[in-house]
A tleap script that builds the chain and sets N, CA, C and O, in Angstrom:
source leaprc.protein.ff14SB
mol = sequence {
  NMET SER TYR ASN LEU ASP THR LEU TYR ARG
  GLN VAL ILE MET ASP HIE TYR LYS ASN PRO
  ARG ASN LYS GLY VAL LEU ASP GLY GLU VAL
  LEU THR VAL ASP MET ASN ASN PRO THR CYS
  GLY ASP ARG ILE GLN LEU GLN LEU GLN VAL
  GLU ASP ASP ILE VAL LYS ASP VAL LYS PHE
  ASP GLY GLU GLY CYS SER ILE SER MET SER
  SER ALA SER MET MET THR GLN ALA ILE LYS
  GLY LYS LYS LEU LYS GLU ALA LEU LYS MET
  SER ASP THR PHE SER HIE MET MET MET GLY
  GLU ASP ILE ASP MET GLU GLU LEU ASP LEU
  GLU ASP LEU GLY ALA LEU GLN GLY VAL ALA
  LYS PHE PRO ALA ARG ILE LYS CYS ALA THR
  LEU ALA TRP LYS ALA MET GLU LYS GLY PHE
  HIE GLU CGLU
}
set mol.1.N position { -13.811 3.812 43.501 }
set mol.1.CA position { -13.597 3.166 42.197 }
set mol.1.C position { -12.452 3.963 41.527 }
set mol.1.O position { -12.484 5.193 41.535 }
set mol.2.N position { -11.507 3.321 40.984 }
set mol.2.CA position { -10.436 3.968 40.365 }
set mol.2.C position { -10.863 4.551 39.021 }
set mol.2.O position { -11.874 4.147 38.447 }
set mol.3.N position { -10.090 5.492 38.537 }
set mol.3.CA position { -10.435 6.198 37.247 }
set mol.3.C position { -10.495 5.172 36.081 }
set mol.3.O position { -11.411 5.190 35.259 }
set mol.4.N position { -9.477 4.280 36.050 }
set mol.4.CA position { -9.484 3.277 34.915 }
set mol.4.C position { -10.672 2.340 34.967 }
set mol.4.O position { -11.217 1.999 33.917 }
set mol.5.N position { -11.104 1.899 36.169 }
set mol.5.CA position { -12.191 1.017 36.302 }
set mol.5.C position { -13.507 1.727 35.977 }
set mol.5.O position { -14.413 1.146 35.380 }
set mol.6.N position { -13.590 3.005 36.387 }
set mol.6.CA position { -14.716 3.847 36.055 }
set mol.6.C position { -14.836 4.036 34.541 }
set mol.6.O position { -15.923 3.937 33.972 }
set mol.7.N position { -13.706 4.308 33.908 }
set mol.7.CA position { -13.718 4.428 32.460 }
set mol.7.C position { -14.113 3.159 31.716 }
set mol.7.O position { -14.854 3.201 30.734 }
set mol.8.N position { -13.609 2.040 32.199 }
set mol.8.CA position { -13.977 0.757 31.648 }
set mol.8.C position { -15.496 0.541 31.796 }
set mol.8.O position { -16.146 0.179 30.815 }
set mol.9.N position { -16.047 0.738 32.916 }
set mol.9.CA position { -17.419 0.631 33.243 }
set mol.9.C position { -18.325 1.441 32.318 }
set mol.9.O position { -19.367 0.993 31.839 }
set mol.10.N position { -17.830 2.706 32.099 }
set mol.10.CA position { -18.634 3.660 31.223 }
set mol.10.C position { -18.522 2.999 29.803 }
set mol.10.O position { -19.518 3.009 29.080 }
set mol.11.N position { -17.438 2.467 29.407 }
set mol.11.CA position { -17.311 1.893 28.062 }
set mol.11.C position { -18.237 0.690 27.832 }
set mol.11.O position { -18.867 0.524 26.788 }
set mol.12.N position { -18.269 -0.150 28.907 }
set mol.12.CA position { -19.135 -1.320 28.909 }
set mol.12.C position { -20.600 -0.882 28.663 }
set mol.12.O position { -21.294 -1.379 27.776 }
set mol.13.N position { -21.019 0.084 29.514 }
set mol.13.CA position { -22.448 0.529 29.389 }
set mol.13.C position { -22.683 1.167 28.092 }
set mol.13.O position { -23.727 0.910 27.492 }
set mol.14.N position { -21.810 1.980 27.593 }
set mol.14.CA position { -22.003 2.564 26.225 }
set mol.14.C position { -22.029 1.472 25.092 }
set mol.14.O position { -22.771 1.594 24.118 }
set mol.15.N position { -21.212 0.435 25.258 }
set mol.15.CA position { -21.214 -0.620 24.320 }
set mol.15.C position { -22.585 -1.238 24.251 }
set mol.15.O position { -23.118 -1.402 23.153 }
set mol.16.N position { -23.190 -1.593 25.386 }
set mol.16.CA position { -24.447 -2.224 25.428 }
set mol.16.C position { -25.533 -1.331 24.953 }
set mol.16.O position { -26.530 -1.783 24.389 }
set mol.17.N position { -25.331 0.040 25.194 }
set mol.17.CA position { -26.343 0.945 24.765 }
set mol.17.C position { -26.310 1.183 23.174 }
set mol.17.O position { -27.354 1.301 22.533 }
set mol.18.N position { -25.106 1.242 22.617 }
set mol.18.CA position { -25.010 1.423 21.191 }
set mol.18.C position { -25.148 0.097 20.450 }
set mol.18.O position { -25.553 0.093 19.288 }
set mol.19.N position { -24.841 -0.974 21.053 }
set mol.19.CA position { -24.872 -2.285 20.390 }
set mol.19.C position { -25.619 -3.271 21.264 }
set mol.19.O position { -25.053 -4.246 21.758 }
set mol.20.N position { -26.940 -2.990 21.450 }
set mol.20.CA position { -27.679 -3.840 22.421 }
set mol.20.C position { -27.779 -5.322 22.027 }
set mol.20.O position { -27.986 -5.679 20.867 }
set mol.21.N position { -27.630 -6.101 22.983 }
set mol.21.CA position { -27.898 -7.580 22.761 }
set mol.21.C position { -29.261 -7.885 22.936 }
set mol.21.O position { -29.912 -7.306 23.807 }
set mol.22.N position { -29.814 -8.824 22.120 }
set mol.22.CA position { -31.219 -9.330 22.181 }
set mol.22.C position { -32.301 -8.241 22.111 }
set mol.22.O position { -33.342 -8.325 22.763 }
set mol.23.N position { -32.016 -7.235 21.306 }
set mol.23.CA position { -32.992 -6.213 21.002 }
set mol.23.C position { -33.914 -6.674 19.813 }
set mol.23.O position { -33.398 -7.117 18.787 }
set mol.24.N position { -35.128 -6.582 19.936 }
set mol.24.CA position { -35.999 -6.939 18.866 }
set mol.24.C position { -37.301 -7.583 19.372 }
set mol.24.O position { -37.684 -7.367 20.522 }
set mol.25.N position { -37.941 -8.319 18.579 }
set mol.25.CA position { -39.209 -8.911 18.802 }
set mol.25.C position { -39.118 -10.428 18.495 }
set mol.25.O position { -38.551 -10.869 17.495 }
set mol.26.N position { -39.739 -11.209 19.463 }
set mol.26.CA position { -39.817 -12.671 19.297 }
set mol.26.C position { -41.105 -13.023 18.581 }
set mol.26.O position { -42.124 -12.344 18.709 }
set mol.27.N position { -41.026 -14.120 17.812 }
set mol.27.CA position { -42.204 -14.630 17.110 }
set mol.27.C position { -42.767 -15.744 17.981 }
set mol.27.O position { -42.070 -16.284 18.840 }
set mol.28.N position { -44.049 -16.088 17.752 }
set mol.28.CA position { -44.656 -17.202 18.354 }
set mol.28.C position { -45.225 -16.907 19.746 }
set mol.28.O position { -45.464 -15.750 20.089 }
set mol.29.N position { -45.430 -17.903 20.501 }
set mol.29.CA position { -46.118 -17.767 21.773 }
set mol.29.C position { -45.056 -17.254 22.840 }
set mol.29.O position { -44.152 -17.989 23.239 }
set mol.30.N position { -45.213 -16.024 23.251 }
set mol.30.CA position { -44.268 -15.415 24.216 }
set mol.30.C position { -45.020 -14.661 25.311 }
set mol.30.O position { -46.190 -14.303 25.172 }
set mol.31.N position { -44.312 -14.446 26.372 }
set mol.31.CA position { -44.845 -13.672 27.514 }
set mol.31.C position { -44.344 -12.262 27.221 }
set mol.31.O position { -43.147 -12.039 27.037 }
set mol.32.N position { -45.246 -11.347 27.181 }
set mol.32.CA position { -44.884 -9.925 26.854 }
set mol.32.C position { -45.229 -9.083 28.018 }
set mol.32.O position { -46.309 -9.232 28.589 }
set mol.33.N position { -44.275 -8.118 28.432 }
set mol.33.CA position { -44.483 -7.274 29.583 }
set mol.33.C position { -44.059 -5.932 29.083 }
set mol.33.O position { -42.957 -5.769 28.560 }
set mol.34.N position { -44.930 -4.965 29.240 }
set mol.34.CA position { -44.636 -3.517 28.971 }
set mol.34.C position { -44.537 -2.837 30.293 }
set mol.34.O position { -45.414 -2.956 31.149 }
set mol.35.N position { -43.426 -2.099 30.454 }
set mol.35.CA position { -43.230 -1.206 31.615 }
set mol.35.C position { -42.567 0.049 31.232 }
set mol.35.O position { -41.858 0.124 30.228 }
set mol.36.N position { -42.811 1.114 32.089 }
set mol.36.CA position { -42.148 2.351 31.882 }
set mol.36.C position { -41.774 3.022 33.241 }
set mol.36.O position { -42.324 2.690 34.291 }
set mol.37.N position { -40.857 3.935 33.169 }
set mol.37.CA position { -40.408 4.685 34.223 }
set mol.37.C position { -40.905 6.144 33.991 }
set mol.37.O position { -40.214 6.929 33.341 }
set mol.38.N position { -42.075 6.496 34.510 }
set mol.38.CA position { -42.580 7.824 34.282 }
set mol.38.C position { -41.656 8.959 34.738 }
set mol.38.O position { -41.766 10.075 34.230 }
set mol.39.N position { -40.774 8.706 35.658 }
set mol.39.CA position { -39.892 9.737 36.183 }
set mol.39.C position { -39.011 10.285 35.111 }
set mol.39.O position { -38.773 11.492 35.075 }
set mol.40.N position { -38.485 9.405 34.182 }
set mol.40.CA position { -37.597 9.890 33.134 }
set mol.40.C position { -38.028 9.520 31.759 }
set mol.40.O position { -37.365 9.923 30.803 }
set mol.41.N position { -39.121 8.761 31.578 }
set mol.41.CA position { -39.591 8.470 30.242 }
set mol.41.C position { -39.001 7.170 29.646 }
set mol.41.O position { -39.280 6.875 28.483 }
set mol.42.N position { -38.171 6.355 30.418 }
set mol.42.CA position { -37.735 5.105 29.894 }
set mol.42.C position { -38.918 4.236 29.702 }
set mol.42.O position { -39.835 4.290 30.521 }
set mol.43.N position { -38.972 3.416 28.651 }
set mol.43.CA position { -40.037 2.349 28.440 }
set mol.43.C position { -39.407 1.179 27.820 }
set mol.43.O position { -38.448 1.255 27.053 }
set mol.44.N position { -39.996 0.071 28.189 }
set mol.44.CA position { -39.390 -1.216 27.730 }
set mol.44.C position { -40.546 -2.195 27.432 }
set mol.44.O position { -41.553 -2.211 28.140 }
set mol.45.N position { -40.388 -2.974 26.418 }
set mol.45.CA position { -41.218 -4.134 26.127 }
set mol.45.C position { -40.354 -5.301 26.193 }
set mol.45.O position { -39.431 -5.420 25.387 }
set mol.46.N position { -40.596 -6.229 27.148 }
set mol.46.CA position { -39.817 -7.419 27.279 }
set mol.46.C position { -40.589 -8.614 26.857 }
set mol.46.O position { -41.761 -8.765 27.202 }
set mol.47.N position { -39.934 -9.487 26.099 }
set mol.47.CA position { -40.656 -10.721 25.648 }
set mol.47.C position { -39.802 -11.914 26.027 }
set mol.47.O position { -38.595 -11.977 25.795 }
set mol.48.N position { -40.493 -12.827 26.608 }
set mol.48.CA position { -39.822 -14.025 27.176 }
set mol.48.C position { -40.457 -15.238 26.575 }
set mol.48.O position { -41.682 -15.348 26.524 }
set mol.49.N position { -39.653 -16.132 26.127 }
set mol.49.CA position { -40.121 -17.461 25.671 }
set mol.49.C position { -39.561 -18.483 26.737 }
set mol.49.O position { -38.369 -18.765 26.856 }
set mol.50.N position { -40.558 -18.978 27.469 }
set mol.50.CA position { -40.298 -19.887 28.512 }
set mol.50.C position { -40.782 -21.302 28.279 }
set mol.50.O position { -41.968 -21.517 28.027 }
set mol.51.N position { -39.874 -22.280 28.359 }
set mol.51.CA position { -40.305 -23.678 28.239 }
set mol.51.C position { -39.760 -24.534 29.280 }
set mol.51.O position { -38.549 -24.523 29.501 }
set mol.52.N position { -40.588 -25.304 29.962 }
set mol.52.CA position { -40.128 -26.150 31.026 }
set mol.52.C position { -39.346 -25.389 32.115 }
set mol.52.O position { -38.300 -25.820 32.599 }
set mol.53.N position { -39.926 -24.230 32.463 }
set mol.53.CA position { -39.338 -23.462 33.542 }
set mol.53.C position { -37.982 -22.847 33.143 }
set mol.53.O position { -37.249 -22.413 34.032 }
set mol.54.N position { -37.609 -22.791 31.838 }
set mol.54.CA position { -36.313 -22.284 31.484 }
set mol.54.C position { -36.531 -21.120 30.413 }
set mol.54.O position { -37.369 -21.223 29.518 }
set mol.55.N position { -35.767 -20.084 30.565 }
set mol.55.CA position { -35.919 -18.917 29.669 }
set mol.55.C position { -35.150 -19.335 28.349 }
set mol.55.O position { -33.930 -19.201 28.256 }
set mol.56.N position { -35.900 -19.826 27.384 }
set mol.56.CA position { -35.350 -20.247 26.115 }
set mol.56.C position { -34.824 -19.045 25.318 }
set mol.56.O position { -33.733 -19.083 24.749 }
set mol.57.N position { -35.597 -18.029 25.298 }
set mol.57.CA position { -35.176 -16.808 24.500 }
set mol.57.C position { -35.809 -15.571 25.157 }
set mol.57.O position { -36.865 -15.669 25.782 }
set mol.58.N position { -35.195 -14.481 25.021 }
set mol.58.CA position { -35.654 -13.194 25.513 }
set mol.58.C position { -35.205 -12.049 24.630 }
set mol.58.O position { -34.069 -12.017 24.157 }
set mol.59.N position { -36.101 -11.120 24.415 }
set mol.59.CA position { -35.777 -9.926 23.707 }
set mol.59.C position { -36.374 -8.707 24.289 }
set mol.59.O position { -37.357 -8.792 25.025 }
set mol.60.N position { -35.857 -7.643 24.010 }
set mol.60.CA position { -36.463 -6.371 24.496 }
set mol.60.C position { -36.528 -5.316 23.427 }
set mol.60.O position { -35.776 -5.336 22.452 }
set mol.61.N position { -37.394 -4.443 23.618 }
set mol.61.CA position { -37.454 -3.226 22.713 }
set mol.61.C position { -37.963 -2.067 23.587 }
set mol.61.O position { -38.643 -2.262 24.595 }
set mol.62.N position { -37.620 -0.917 23.173 }
set mol.62.CA position { -37.999 0.324 23.902 }
set mol.62.C position { -37.123 1.506 23.668 }
set mol.62.O position { -36.375 1.581 22.693 }
set mol.63.N position { -37.229 2.420 24.573 }
set mol.63.CA position { -36.336 3.589 24.525 }
set mol.63.C position { -36.115 4.155 25.770 }
set mol.63.O position { -36.999 4.065 26.622 }
set mol.64.N position { -34.992 4.769 26.027 }
set mol.64.CA position { -34.656 5.350 27.255 }
set mol.64.C position { -33.192 5.678 27.374 }
set mol.64.O position { -32.481 5.607 26.372 }
set mol.65.N position { -32.717 6.022 28.507 }
set mol.65.CA position { -31.367 6.479 28.743 }
set mol.65.C position { -30.439 5.266 28.548 }
set mol.65.O position { -30.858 4.120 28.385 }
set mol.66.N position { -29.139 5.618 28.579 }
set mol.66.CA position { -28.105 4.596 28.399 }
set mol.66.C position { -28.062 3.504 29.546 }
set mol.66.O position { -27.711 2.339 29.364 }
set mol.67.N position { -28.466 4.039 30.741 }
set mol.67.CA position { -28.453 3.125 31.856 }
set mol.67.C position { -29.570 2.097 31.711 }
set mol.67.O position { -29.312 0.912 31.921 }
set mol.68.N position { -30.794 2.484 31.366 }
set mol.68.CA position { -31.957 1.510 31.245 }
set mol.68.C position { -31.767 0.624 30.100 }
set mol.68.O position { -32.068 -0.563 30.220 }
set mol.69.N position { -31.269 1.106 28.927 }
set mol.69.CA position { -31.160 0.232 27.728 }
set mol.69.C position { -29.980 -0.725 27.881 }
set mol.69.O position { -30.087 -1.889 27.493 }
set mol.70.N position { -28.871 -0.272 28.430 }
set mol.70.CA position { -27.729 -1.180 28.578 }
set mol.70.C position { -28.054 -2.251 29.714 }
set mol.70.O position { -27.616 -3.398 29.631 }
set mol.71.N position { -28.808 -1.842 30.730 }
set mol.71.CA position { -29.216 -2.827 31.779 }
set mol.71.C position { -30.124 -3.819 31.126 }
set mol.71.O position { -29.969 -5.008 31.407 }
set mol.72.N position { -30.992 -3.481 30.342 }
set mol.72.CA position { -31.888 -4.442 29.658 }
set mol.72.C position { -31.088 -5.447 28.781 }
set mol.72.O position { -31.346 -6.650 28.749 }
set mol.73.N position { -30.102 -4.853 28.076 }
set mol.73.CA position { -29.277 -5.695 27.190 }
set mol.73.C position { -28.462 -6.715 28.105 }
set mol.73.O position { -28.437 -7.919 27.850 }
set mol.74.N position { -27.844 -6.187 29.110 }
set mol.74.CA position { -27.095 -7.135 29.999 }
set mol.74.C position { -27.983 -8.193 30.636 }
set mol.74.O position { -27.588 -9.351 30.763 }
set mol.75.N position { -29.264 -7.764 31.062 }
set mol.75.CA position { -30.134 -8.674 31.750 }
set mol.75.C position { -30.491 -9.783 30.744 }
set mol.75.O position { -30.449 -10.955 31.118 }
set mol.76.N position { -30.830 -9.475 29.526 }
set mol.76.CA position { -31.316 -10.474 28.556 }
set mol.76.C position { -30.070 -11.496 28.391 }
set mol.76.O position { -30.280 -12.708 28.333 }
set mol.77.N position { -28.904 -11.012 28.325 }
set mol.77.CA position { -27.753 -12.034 28.222 }
set mol.77.C position { -27.682 -12.800 29.435 }
set mol.77.O position { -27.373 -13.990 29.366 }
set mol.78.N position { -27.942 -12.234 30.584 }
set mol.78.CA position { -27.731 -13.021 31.831 }
set mol.78.C position { -28.770 -14.035 32.146 }
set mol.78.O position { -28.486 -15.023 32.823 }
set mol.79.N position { -29.997 -13.821 31.667 }
set mol.79.CA position { -31.089 -14.730 31.995 }
set mol.79.C position { -31.400 -15.812 31.034 }
set mol.79.O position { -32.047 -16.807 31.362 }
set mol.80.N position { -30.892 -15.592 29.739 }
set mol.80.CA position { -31.138 -16.554 28.618 }
set mol.80.C position { -30.511 -17.912 29.042 }
set mol.80.O position { -29.331 -17.995 29.383 }
set mol.81.N position { -31.346 -18.955 29.005 }
set mol.81.CA position { -30.954 -20.233 29.290 }
set mol.81.C position { -31.018 -20.668 30.841 }
set mol.81.O position { -30.742 -21.797 31.247 }
set mol.82.N position { -31.389 -19.689 31.561 }
set mol.82.CA position { -31.581 -19.975 33.030 }
set mol.82.C position { -32.938 -20.490 33.389 }
set mol.82.O position { -33.910 -20.308 32.656 }
set mol.83.N position { -32.995 -21.134 34.519 }
set mol.83.CA position { -34.279 -21.543 35.109 }
set mol.83.C position { -34.889 -20.202 35.680 }
set mol.83.O position { -34.185 -19.264 36.053 }
set mol.84.N position { -36.294 -20.205 35.710 }
set mol.84.CA position { -36.986 -19.043 36.185 }
set mol.84.C position { -36.499 -18.718 37.591 }
set mol.84.O position { -36.239 -17.547 37.866 }
set mol.85.N position { -36.358 -19.697 38.509 }
set mol.85.CA position { -35.885 -19.485 39.879 }
set mol.85.C position { -34.436 -18.737 39.922 }
set mol.85.O position { -34.160 -17.824 40.700 }
set mol.86.N position { -33.627 -19.252 39.016 }
set mol.86.CA position { -32.241 -18.644 38.909 }
set mol.86.C position { -32.335 -17.194 38.481 }
set mol.86.O position { -31.710 -16.299 39.050 }
set mol.87.N position { -33.164 -17.000 37.428 }
set mol.87.CA position { -33.348 -15.590 36.900 }
set mol.87.C position { -33.904 -14.671 37.973 }
set mol.87.O position { -33.444 -13.535 38.088 }
set mol.88.N position { -34.835 -15.095 38.730 }
set mol.88.CA position { -35.443 -14.284 39.848 }
set mol.88.C position { -34.448 -14.017 40.975 }
set mol.88.O position { -34.470 -12.942 41.575 }
set mol.89.N position { -33.531 -15.032 41.283 }
set mol.89.CA position { -32.455 -14.864 42.229 }
set mol.89.C position { -31.456 -13.782 41.693 }
set mol.89.O position { -30.984 -12.963 42.481 }
set mol.90.N position { -31.144 -13.767 40.430 }
set mol.90.CA position { -30.264 -12.834 39.840 }
set mol.90.C position { -30.807 -11.490 40.018 }
set mol.90.O position { -30.088 -10.573 40.414 }
set mol.91.N position { -32.165 -11.317 39.716 }
set mol.91.CA position { -32.832 -10.029 39.890 }
set mol.91.C position { -32.750 -9.509 41.336 }
set mol.91.O position { -32.492 -8.332 41.587 }
set mol.92.N position { -32.972 -10.407 42.237 }
set mol.92.CA position { -32.878 -9.999 43.655 }
set mol.92.C position { -31.448 -9.571 44.044 }
set mol.92.O position { -31.265 -8.617 44.802 }
set mol.93.N position { -30.498 -10.246 43.547 }
set mol.93.CA position { -29.085 -9.928 43.794 }
set mol.93.C position { -28.800 -8.603 43.131 }
set mol.93.O position { -28.122 -7.766 43.727 }
set mol.94.N position { -29.293 -8.369 41.903 }
set mol.94.CA position { -29.047 -7.111 41.239 }
set mol.94.C position { -29.673 -5.903 42.008 }
set mol.94.O position { -29.104 -4.817 42.122 }
set mol.95.N position { -30.897 -6.201 42.524 }
set mol.95.CA position { -31.506 -5.066 43.379 }
set mol.95.C position { -30.718 -4.675 44.602 }
set mol.95.O position { -30.606 -3.510 44.984 }
set mol.96.N position { -30.162 -5.756 45.211 }
set mol.96.CA position { -29.331 -5.509 46.308 }
set mol.96.C position { -28.020 -4.676 45.969 }
set mol.96.O position { -27.568 -3.850 46.763 }
set mol.97.N position { -27.443 -4.948 44.740 }
set mol.97.CA position { -26.375 -4.224 44.275 }
set mol.97.C position { -26.729 -2.769 43.985 }
set mol.97.O position { -25.913 -1.870 44.188 }
set mol.98.N position { -27.972 -2.542 43.499 }
set mol.98.CA position { -28.445 -1.171 43.191 }
set mol.98.C position { -28.705 -0.416 44.511 }
set mol.98.O position { -28.735 0.815 44.506 }
set mol.99.N position { -28.884 -1.086 45.575 }
set mol.99.CA position { -29.056 -0.473 46.891 }
set mol.99.C position { -27.702 -0.189 47.568 }
set mol.99.O position { -27.650 0.286 48.702 }
set mol.100.N position { -26.615 -0.490 46.848 }
set mol.100.CA position { -25.333 -0.185 47.423 }
set mol.100.C position { -24.663 -1.320 48.229 }
set mol.100.O position { -23.553 -1.177 48.741 }
set mol.101.N position { -25.354 -2.400 48.314 }
set mol.101.CA position { -24.753 -3.515 49.039 }
set mol.101.C position { -23.688 -4.245 48.269 }
set mol.101.O position { -23.757 -4.357 47.045 }
set mol.102.N position { -22.661 -4.763 49.013 }
set mol.102.CA position { -21.557 -5.492 48.353 }
set mol.102.C position { -22.145 -6.849 48.033 }
set mol.102.O position { -22.748 -7.524 48.867 }
set mol.103.N position { -21.925 -7.229 46.718 }
set mol.103.CA position { -22.423 -8.505 46.324 }
set mol.103.C position { -21.317 -9.238 45.526 }
set mol.103.O position { -20.381 -8.629 45.008 }
set mol.104.N position { -21.474 -10.550 45.459 }
set mol.104.CA position { -20.492 -11.449 44.793 }
set mol.104.C position { -20.956 -11.401 43.250 }
set mol.104.O position { -21.991 -11.930 42.846 }
set mol.105.N position { -20.055 -10.699 42.457 }
set mol.105.CA position { -20.355 -10.586 41.020 }
set mol.105.C position { -20.467 -11.918 40.315 }
set mol.105.O position { -21.164 -12.045 39.309 }
set mol.106.N position { -19.773 -12.918 40.851 }
set mol.106.CA position { -19.908 -14.281 40.296 }
set mol.106.C position { -21.379 -14.794 40.396 }
set mol.106.O position { -21.879 -15.554 39.567 }
set mol.107.N position { -21.972 -14.340 41.410 }
set mol.107.CA position { -23.348 -14.809 41.697 }
set mol.107.C position { -24.242 -14.265 40.563 }
set mol.107.O position { -25.206 -14.930 40.182 }
set mol.108.N position { -23.958 -13.137 40.048 }
set mol.108.CA position { -24.854 -12.630 38.981 }
set mol.108.C position { -24.592 -13.313 37.658 }
set mol.108.O position { -25.413 -13.224 36.745 }
set mol.109.N position { -23.489 -13.978 37.539 }
set mol.109.CA position { -23.209 -14.827 36.376 }
set mol.109.C position { -22.994 -14.047 35.103 }
set mol.109.O position { -23.168 -14.572 34.003 }
set mol.110.N position { -22.627 -12.835 35.247 }
set mol.110.CA position { -22.417 -12.060 34.048 }
set mol.110.C position { -21.617 -10.779 34.461 }
set mol.110.O position { -22.148 -9.876 35.108 }
set mol.111.N position { -20.386 -10.749 34.075 }
set mol.111.CA position { -19.502 -9.739 34.589 }
set mol.111.C position { -19.869 -8.262 34.103 }
set mol.111.O position { -19.587 -7.284 34.795 }
set mol.112.N position { -20.493 -8.166 32.911 }
set mol.112.CA position { -20.807 -6.786 32.520 }
set mol.112.C position { -21.769 -6.196 33.421 }
set mol.112.O position { -21.826 -4.966 33.413 }
set mol.113.N position { -22.514 -6.814 34.174 }
set mol.113.CA position { -23.446 -6.145 35.100 }
set mol.113.C position { -22.723 -5.370 36.196 }
set mol.113.O position { -23.267 -4.440 36.792 }
set mol.114.N position { -21.511 -5.773 36.438 }
set mol.114.CA position { -20.739 -4.940 37.456 }
set mol.114.C position { -20.520 -3.594 36.995 }
set mol.114.O position { -20.270 -2.720 37.825 }
set mol.115.N position { -20.588 -3.312 35.699 }
set mol.115.CA position { -20.490 -1.922 35.219 }
set mol.115.C position { -21.585 -0.993 35.777 }
set mol.115.O position { -21.446 0.230 35.799 }
set mol.116.N position { -22.673 -1.627 36.222 }
set mol.116.CA position { -23.778 -0.839 36.678 }
set mol.116.C position { -23.665 -0.578 38.165 }
set mol.116.O position { -24.528 0.109 38.712 }
set mol.117.N position { -22.637 -1.093 38.863 }
set mol.117.CA position { -22.535 -0.921 40.338 }
set mol.117.C position { -22.575 0.546 40.701 }
set mol.117.O position { -23.205 0.926 41.688 }
set mol.118.N position { -21.915 1.369 39.922 }
set mol.118.CA position { -21.865 2.866 40.231 }
set mol.118.C position { -23.167 3.581 40.292 }
set mol.118.O position { -23.302 4.659 40.871 }
set mol.119.N position { -24.115 2.952 39.680 }
set mol.119.CA position { -25.511 3.588 39.607 }
set mol.119.C position { -26.061 3.731 41.147 }
set mol.119.O position { -26.838 4.642 41.432 }
set mol.120.N position { -25.669 2.896 42.004 }
set mol.120.CA position { -26.165 2.917 43.328 }
set mol.120.C position { -25.832 4.269 44.005 }
set mol.120.O position { -26.463 4.664 44.985 }
set mol.121.N position { -24.796 4.975 43.433 }
set mol.121.CA position { -24.513 6.321 44.044 }
set mol.121.C position { -25.525 7.456 43.573 }
set mol.121.O position { -25.551 8.564 44.108 }
set mol.122.N position { -26.312 7.099 42.578 }
set mol.122.CA position { -27.264 8.115 42.058 }
set mol.122.C position { -28.662 7.510 42.123 }
set mol.122.O position { -29.175 6.887 41.193 }
set mol.123.N position { -29.278 7.766 43.394 }
set mol.123.CA position { -30.651 7.181 43.578 }
set mol.123.C position { -31.652 7.405 42.487 }
set mol.123.O position { -32.498 6.548 42.231 }
set mol.124.N position { -31.569 8.590 41.809 }
set mol.124.CA position { -32.565 8.868 40.743 }
set mol.124.C position { -32.381 7.927 39.588 }
set mol.124.O position { -33.305 7.760 38.792 }
set mol.125.N position { -31.262 7.318 39.460 }
set mol.125.CA position { -30.981 6.495 38.272 }
set mol.125.C position { -31.236 4.978 38.568 }
set mol.125.O position { -31.136 4.169 37.646 }
set mol.126.N position { -31.539 4.608 39.738 }
set mol.126.CA position { -31.700 3.280 40.142 }
set mol.126.C position { -32.874 2.668 39.451 }
set mol.126.O position { -32.820 1.524 38.998 }
set mol.127.N position { -33.981 3.456 39.365 }
set mol.127.CA position { -35.130 2.944 38.643 }
set mol.127.C position { -34.850 2.681 37.097 }
set mol.127.O position { -35.413 1.775 36.482 }
set mol.128.N position { -33.978 3.508 36.555 }
set mol.128.CA position { -33.514 3.229 35.221 }
set mol.128.C position { -32.762 1.802 35.078 }
set mol.128.O position { -33.029 1.024 34.162 }
set mol.129.N position { -31.943 1.580 35.922 }
set mol.129.CA position { -31.101 0.316 35.910 }
set mol.129.C position { -31.970 -0.864 36.198 }
set mol.129.O position { -31.649 -1.952 35.720 }
set mol.130.N position { -33.062 -0.747 36.952 }
set mol.130.CA position { -33.851 -1.909 37.449 }
set mol.130.C position { -35.135 -2.100 36.622 }
set mol.130.O position { -35.893 -3.032 36.891 }
set mol.131.N position { -35.394 -1.251 35.635 }
set mol.131.CA position { -36.678 -1.312 34.863 }
set mol.131.C position { -36.797 -2.650 34.216 }
set mol.131.O position { -37.831 -3.293 34.395 }
set mol.132.N position { -35.842 -3.125 33.486 }
set mol.132.CA position { -35.904 -4.438 32.683 }
set mol.132.C position { -36.053 -5.563 33.680 }
set mol.132.O position { -36.831 -6.490 33.453 }
set mol.133.N position { -35.327 -5.503 34.778 }
set mol.133.CA position { -35.399 -6.526 35.802 }
set mol.133.C position { -36.787 -6.628 36.439 }
set mol.133.O position { -37.292 -7.718 36.706 }
set mol.134.N position { -37.385 -5.457 36.671 }
set mol.134.CA position { -38.746 -5.388 37.246 }
set mol.134.C position { -39.760 -5.938 36.261 }
set mol.134.O position { -40.719 -6.598 36.661 }
set mol.135.N position { -39.558 -5.674 34.986 }
set mol.135.CA position { -40.483 -6.177 33.954 }
set mol.135.C position { -40.324 -7.733 33.901 }
set mol.135.O position { -41.327 -8.424 33.725 }
set mol.136.N position { -39.143 -8.274 34.043 }
set mol.136.CA position { -38.899 -9.699 34.060 }
set mol.136.C position { -39.634 -10.353 35.223 }
set mol.136.O position { -40.331 -11.355 35.061 }
set mol.137.N position { -39.461 -9.759 36.400 }
set mol.137.CA position { -40.209 -10.252 37.620 }
set mol.137.C position { -41.748 -10.231 37.489 }
set mol.137.O position { -42.447 -11.159 37.894 }
set mol.138.N position { -42.217 -9.157 36.922 }
set mol.138.CA position { -43.613 -8.970 36.726 }
set mol.138.C position { -44.081 -10.076 35.763 }
set mol.138.O position { -45.102 -10.710 36.031 }
set mol.139.N position { -43.430 -10.305 34.750 }
set mol.139.CA position { -43.818 -11.298 33.722 }
set mol.139.C position { -43.833 -12.729 34.329 }
set mol.139.O position { -44.735 -13.524 34.066 }
set mol.140.N position { -42.802 -13.018 35.148 }
set mol.140.CA position { -42.810 -14.410 35.712 }
set mol.140.C position { -43.818 -14.590 36.746 }
set mol.140.O position { -44.314 -15.704 36.915 }
set mol.141.N position { -44.171 -13.567 37.468 }
set mol.141.CA position { -45.188 -13.666 38.468 }
set mol.141.C position { -46.551 -13.762 37.924 }
set mol.141.O position { -47.431 -14.348 38.555 }
set mol.142.N position { -46.779 -13.178 36.707 }
set mol.142.CA position { -48.118 -13.228 36.019 }
set mol.142.C position { -48.337 -14.490 35.233 }
set mol.142.O position { -49.460 -14.847 34.876 }
set mol.143.N position { -47.151 -15.208 34.954 }
set mol.143.CA position { -47.243 -16.361 34.185 }
set mol.143.C position { -47.971 -17.558 34.938 }
set mol.143.O position { -48.122 -18.642 34.374 }
savepdb mol mol.pdb
quit
C-alpha cells in the first residue's frame, strides 16, 4: 500500500470514528443485539429495523477503538436498504477481506470499507473490525 493510500485510509477511518454515521438508538419495534470483544473492551449495541426482509433502518451505540467504531459506522451505511441476504453476503465478503483475501470492493457496495483492508495485517485487530458485522449476523440468525 502506498503512503498516500495509507494516509487516505487512516483519514477515512478517523472520519467515521469522529463523525459516526447511524449512531444512536431506534424507536419502535427493533431487533437489538449486544456484543463485546473481551480481548480489548470494545462493545456494541446494534439495532435493526427489518421489514419485508429489508433493512429499513439500522443504528449502533457503544464504545471501543477507532477500528471497531468506524467499522460499525461503515457497516450501517452499507447494509441500510439492503435485503437480509445481501447484507449477510456483504458480511461474508468483509470477513474474507479481514482474512487477507483479495476481494472486489465493488461487491461490498461501499468504498469506505476498503479503508479497513489494512487491518488484515494485524490479527489482533480483526475482531475489532468484525464486531459490528458479527452482531448483525447474530441478529439476523436469531430473527
